[in-house]
N, C-alpha and C positions, 0 to 999 in steps of 0.2 A: 817533620816526616808526615804528608796528607794522603789517606786510604781512603779510598770508595768505599763504603760496607753497605749492605744490602739495612734496608730500614723503609719500611709503608710500601708503594706503590715505584717511588724515582730512587730511594739511594737518599745517602747521609756522606758527607765528607768528615772525617775523624782527621783532625791533627795534632800531632805528639810530635812535644818540642825536641830540635836536635840533642844530641848527646846521649840517647839511653840505647840499648843494643834490641832493634827491633827485627824482625822480623815478621814477613805475612805470610800466613798460612792460606794459601787458596784451596777449593775445593776441586782435589784432583777429581779426573775419571779418566774410563776409556774415551776412545772419538765417537762421536757420533754415529749411527749406524750407516740413514741414509736422512738427507734432507726433502728429497721430492716425497710427497704424500703419497703415488701411487710405488713407487718401488719401497717405502714404507711399511704399506699393507699389503707389499709382498711378499717380505721379509714377516710380517705377522701372520701371514696365513700360513708360510713355511711351516711357521714355530708352532701353530694349532694342528698343522697337518701332519707334523713330526716330534712329538710332544715329547716330554721326558718321564719317561716310569709309565708311561699310559698309554691306551689304544689313543688313536687321533679324535678330536673333539666331535667330527660326524657322525664317528662310529658309535660315540658314546651317547652320542642325541638322539641317534634312529629308534624310532618303536616307542617316544617318547613323547608326552602331550604340550608338557609344561616345563619350564626350566626358571630359576631365579639365580640374577647376578650380583651379588653384592658388589659396589662401589662405593670411593671414598668421599668424603664429603668436600666442604668447598674448603677447609684449613690444610689441603693436603696438594700439593700440583701435580695430581697425578693426570695421566694425559689420556684421560677417558673419552675423548672425541675421537681422537688417532685408534686407541688399539680396541671400542666397539663395535667400530663397524664391521671389520672381516669377524668376529666372533657371533655378530649377530647374522651375515650372510652364513655362516655355516647352520649354525641352529634353523637358520628358515629353509637354508637347503636340506636338513635332515629330515624335514615333515613337522616342524612346530611352528605354528602361525604366529602370526605377532602379536594376538591377543592372547598366548600361552605363555608370553616373557612378559615378567616383571622387572625392574631395575630396583634395587634395593640401593638408597645413599644410607651408609654404614656408620651411622651418625655416633653410637653409641650413645653418652648421656650428653652430647653437642647438641644444640637445636636444631628444628628441621630446617631444610633450607628454604630458602624462598624463592619464587617461579622464576625469578633473575637468576637465582643461581643455579637451580635446575637444569636451565639453558648453558650455563656456563658449565657446570659438571658433566654432563652429558653431550652437549651442542644443539643447536635447536632445532631441528631437523629429528635427530632422535626424542625428543622431549616432547615434540608434537605428533610425535606417531607411536611411542609405546607407551604402556604405564609406567611412571617411574614415582618411585614413591622415597619420603623421608622413614627411618626407623625413627621407635619412640621407645627406649625405653621404661617409662616412665609408666607407659600404660599392659602392666602387667599381663590381664586379660588377653592381650594380644599376643602371647606366646606360648610356644610349648616345652610343655617341663619334658626334658629326658632324662630325669634321674638324678645321680652324683658321680662326680668324678673319685678316683680311687683315693683322692685326697680331700674330698667329704666337698668338691664345690657345687653347689645348686646348678645344673645348666638348665637355663632358658633360651629360647632360640625363638625370633620372632616367628610367628605361624605361616606366613605369607612365604618364606623362604623357604620351612618345613616342608610344605604343604607341594612343591613343586615337585616335578619329578628326576629333573635336575640340577644339582648345585655346583655355581661355579663364583670366584672370587675373581676381581679385576683389579689390581694397585702397584703398587711399587713398591722397592727395597732401598729403607737408606737406616741408617742405625738409629735405634731406639731406645730413651733412656730407662726404660724397665724390659724389655722383652729383646734386649740386643739388637735387632732388625727387625723394621716393620714389615707391612707385606703378606703374604698367605693367609696363615690363622688367623692373622689380626682381624682380616676383615670378617671374621664367623664372631669371633669376645673380644675385646668387647663391641666389637660392630652393631653387631647384630643382636646382643643377649640383654634381657631384661637389668633392670637395677641391682635385683638379687644378685647375680651371676657376675655383674660390673663391680660389685661392693667386694664381693668373697676373692676375685681375684686380682685385687690390689688391697689387701688387709694386712698388715703388717708383717704379716708371718713372709711374703712376699718382698714386699718393700725394701726390707732390710737386710734381705739376703747378699750378700755382695757381689755374687755372680747376677744377680737381677740390674743390668747395669748397662751402658751403650758398646754395642758392639760385643756381646758376650750370647755365644748358643749354647756352646758346650756346659753342658752341667748348672744350667741359666734354669731352676724349676720352674718359675712360671712361663717359660718356654715351654719345657712339658706339659703344663698342665693347660694351656690354650691348644697343641697337639691334640690333645685328649679330646680337651671340649671339639674342637674341628670334627673328627673322629666320630663322635655320638650324633654330630649335627649331619652325617654325611657328605662330609667334602669332600666332591665329585673331581674338580678340576681348577685348575688357579692359573691365570696368566698375569706374569708381574714383569713391572720392567723395571730398570735402573737409569738412571738422567743424567747428563752430564750439570754442570753448572747454570747453562741460558736454557735449563728443561727440555734438553732434544734426548729422545731416547738410545741409549750406549749401549743395553741387552734386553734383550727381550727371553724371557724363562716360565713354559709353559706344559703344564700337564699336570703330572700326580703332585698331591698336593705337599707333601712330604720333600719327593726327589728335587721338584722344580724349585724348590725355595731354596733349597739347601745348595740346589747349583748356583740361584742365584747370590745367595751369600759368599759364597768360594768366590764367586769372579770379582763382588764389589770389595772383598776384601783382598783381594788381587791386584785390583787396578785403583785402589781408589784411598789406599791404606796413605798419608801426608805424616812425616816425622819431625820431631825435635833430636838434637843432638840430646839436649836435655831437657827437665822438667825447664818450665820458666819463673821468674819470677810473681810475674803480674801477665794479665789477659785483659785485652778489650777483643768483645764478641758482639753478635748480632744475633737476633732472634730470626734468623734466614728473610729478614724480607715478608712480603706482600705471600700467600696468604697467613701464615706460619705465626705472623708477628702480629696479629688483627686485635688478641688477649693477650692479658701475663698470664692466666695461667698457662699457653702455648711458648710464653717467652723462658718460661724457665726449662725449656729443653735446651734451650741456649747457654744457660748454667752450668746446666750439670754435665751437658758434654763438654766444656771448659776444664774440668777438674781432671779430666785426664793427661793433660797439658802443665798443668800448673805444681810449683811446687808444697807442699803442706804449709800452709799458714800462709799463702801467697792473697794475691787481689784477683778478684774478678769485678771487671766494669761490662755490663749487658745494656747497648743501645737498642730500644724495640720500640715503635712505634702506638703499641696497644688503641688501634682506634674505633675498636668498640669495649673498653675496658676492660676490667678485670674476668670475665666471663662468667659462667654460672652464678645464681645469687648462693650457694652454696660454700664455693669457694671464695666469693666477694667476702663474705661476712666472715668466715675463718680468718682470714687475710685483715681485718679493718678490726677483728680482736685479739690479735697476734699481741703477746706480750713478749715473747721469745723463743727460741726452739727446742730450747731441751724441756722447756716447760710444756710445750706444745708437743714434743716427742712423747713425753712423758703419759699425758694427757690420755693420748688415742692410745696407748700399746694394749692396755684390755678392755676400752671400750667400742660398741657397735659402732663398724665400719658408716662413715657419715659422705655423703656424695663428695667426689672430688677432691679427700683429704687428703692422696694420696700424693698429688702434683705437688704441695704445700708440703709433705713427708719428704719426698725428693730434694725441696728444696732446703728443707730444716736438714739434714743429713748434711749437704753439700754445707751450708754455712757455719755449720761445728765445726769442719775444716777450713775455711778461706772467709779473707774478708772479701765483703758482696758490696758492687758499685751501680747505681741504677740510672740513668736515663730513661723514662718511661713517659713522653708526656702527656699520653692519654690517660694516665694515672694521676690524681691528686694524693699528698700527703697524709689525708685522713684513711683512704682504702689500701698504702701498705703497712698500718699499724705500727711497730716498734721501726721498721725498717726505713721510716720517715725519713730519718735522720741523715742515711745514705743514697737521698732519692732528688736527683739535681733539677732544674727547671730549663738551665740551658747545657747544653751539650760542653761547652769550651767551659764552664763550672763543675759539670761531673768529671770530666779529664782531667781537670785542673787538681780537683780534690782527688782523685786516683794515684795522680804522681804523687801527689804530697807529702814527701817524708821518703820516696821511693831515692836507693843511693843512686848516684849517676853511670855506674853499671850494670845496674839491674837490665834483666833480660827483659823485655815485655813480646809479647806475642799476638799480634794482631790476626783476630778470625773473620771476616767480611759478609763472611757464608754463615755462621754458627755453626748451628748442628748438623748444617749441611757438609761441615767438613769435616773428616773421618780421620780423627788426627791421633796421633800418640808421640806421648816421649821415649826417647828410645834407651835411657836410663831410667830405673823403675820411678816410680813414683811410691813413697814409703806409704802415705794412707790407705793406698787401695789394697 
């Protein structure tokens, strides 16, 4: 069986020999709203003028001199080029001048955007006309202290965002390995937060919560924590979308940051959930291709998403280009020094949180339950630490090792779009 997987910018064909019970799980979505730019702008405009749970954006902007808009960085396929123009039009129509609008790229602890990436993220016309800047979590002095949450998280948010009269986020909603779903509050923290805040919300007390996982909102303590942070940062308005497999807009959710985000999540759950009749014995998945599979750090999301459809002790093979390598120096260092998952989890249990340890923590928690295999050509064996024995230089070699020893009756799930496929097994996965 030959299946085309998302991989880098062009994809890759994964071949599984005949005989196994293979099922392809596609990213199931609602249909695209519109394909014509003018018609889509009308839909977006209507959402801004008749938002969920609050007054229209133009009304909120009236009498204000400045606005800050938080947008996703290059690792997310957010359609900012499409969603920004109608939003900017309403801000200016309400009296906020071009010079009073700041677009902040919500990098969290990711690197700053290059000039070319800025043009990709917001479009060349907007990049040339408006102030577009990258957030820098490590520049602590560039953040405003807002106190602490009820759980004790210190809250520091980018001063350029806080100094504005109106605070807006612009993103998209997909499943997320810790927060349940992305979008909304995530564009405040970790997106615009200082590293002290980011470390606190990624501490083991949140990462090891069973409900801090993909598709989980109700009872997820990390979701509740970030809602509190966003309230402290005066999150005034959000515009989130849902996307089809080919990155077209399938839903628009604008308005009150809590109500509109909840509506978007409900829509995604209703329109996009794909199911298996029972957990698979093994899963071949991807990191969703470019831009998410630029680094191994982001690749972890494909692995953790797959655990919801594979039986305890089953196998997961991830294919990811990793054209930019591991990710941050801190994450790369931890990976290279990794000698075992149990040792790592015990080591960080009561230690001060280090930058990006949480992604490796999520990988370790998954790796204790499932057998992991890797085809990540942008990563060397040395960089993978003890995982190098399960990493392969060629795709065929990786698939062969993954299949070796599986019975002929094995059920194999193939997930070409990786974490962009919101999937669950109908029978309960007992390890969850």
